[in-house]
C-alpha positions as CSV (number, residue, x, y, z in Angstrom):
1,M,68.5,85.3,83.2
2,D,70.6,88.4,83.7
3,P,73.1,88.0,86.7
4,G,72.3,91.6,87.8
5,L,68.6,90.8,88.0
6,V,69.3,87.6,90.0
7,A,71.4,89.6,92.5
8,A,68.5,92.2,92.9
9,L,66.1,89.3,93.3
10,I,68.3,87.9,96.1
11,G,68.0,91.2,97.9
12,Y,64.3,91.5,97.2
13,T,63.5,88.0,98.6
14,S,66.0,88.1,101.6
15,P,64.4,88.6,105.0
16,S,67.3,90.6,106.5
17,R,70.0,93.0,105.6
18,T,72.7,90.5,106.9
19,G,71.2,87.8,104.8
20,T,71.1,90.1,101.8
21,T,74.7,91.0,102.2
22,T,75.9,87.4,102.7
23,A,73.9,85.9,99.9
24,G,74.7,88.7,97.5
25,A,78.4,88.5,98.2
26,G,78.5,84.7,97.9
27,Y,76.5,84.7,94.7
28,G,78.7,87.4,93.1
29,F,82.0,85.8,94.1
30,A,80.9,82.3,92.9
31,L,79.6,83.7,89.7
32,A,82.6,85.7,88.8
33,F,85.2,83.2,90.0
34,T,83.6,80.1,88.3
35,F,83.1,82.1,85.1
36,M,86.8,83.0,84.9
37,I,87.9,79.4,85.7
38,A,85.5,77.9,83.1
39,G,86.5,80.4,80.5
40,Y,90.3,80.2,81.0
41,R,92.1,79.1,77.9
42,G,95.6,80.4,78.7
43,Q,99.0,78.7,78.4
44,T,99.8,79.1,82.0
45,P,98.3,76.5,84.4
46,V,95.1,77.7,86.0
47,A,96.6,77.2,89.4
48,H,98.9,80.2,88.7
49,R,95.8,82.3,88.0
50,L,93.8,81.6,91.1
51,L,94.9,84.7,93.0
52,P,94.0,87.2,90.2
53,F,90.7,85.3,89.7
54,A,90.0,85.5,93.4
55,L,90.6,89.2,93.4
56,L,88.3,89.7,90.5
57,G,85.8,87.4,92.3
58,L,85.9,89.9,95.2
59,L,84.9,92.6,92.7
60,G,82.0,90.5,91.6
61,A,81.0,90.0,95.2
62,A,81.0,93.7,95.8
63,C,78.9,94.4,92.7
64,A,76.4,91.7,93.5
65,T,76.1,92.9,97.1
66,L,75.3,96.4,95.9
67,L,72.6,95.1,93.5
68,A,71.2,92.8,96.3
69,L,71.0,95.8,98.6
70,A,69.3,97.8,95.9
71,G,66.8,94.9,95.6
72,Q,66.1,95.1,99.3
73,A,65.7,98.9,99.1
74,I,63.1,98.4,96.3
75,K,61.2,95.9,98.4
76,A,61.2,98.4,101.4
77,R,60.0,101.2,99.1
78,T,57.2,99.2,97.5
79,R,56.0,98.0,100.9
80,R,55.9,101.6,102.2
81,S,53.9,102.9,99.3
82,A,51.4,100.0,99.2
83,P,48.0,100.8,100.9
């Protein structure tokens, strides 16, 4: 399943904005960080790459949070337009 769709579904199913933000950020960070660790094949030990990977993980957290908030906005919009 597409990671962006999963992030949007997190927001769509979350009961609160705080929960959406927390779950989206946690999902995005975990996904980006573990993807980089698992895919690392460099000569330098991975311990020397943790800080750059963590910074890129924060970028993943920000992106997933935005998508989760978009999912929550879609939920709010569809509930308003439903009869």
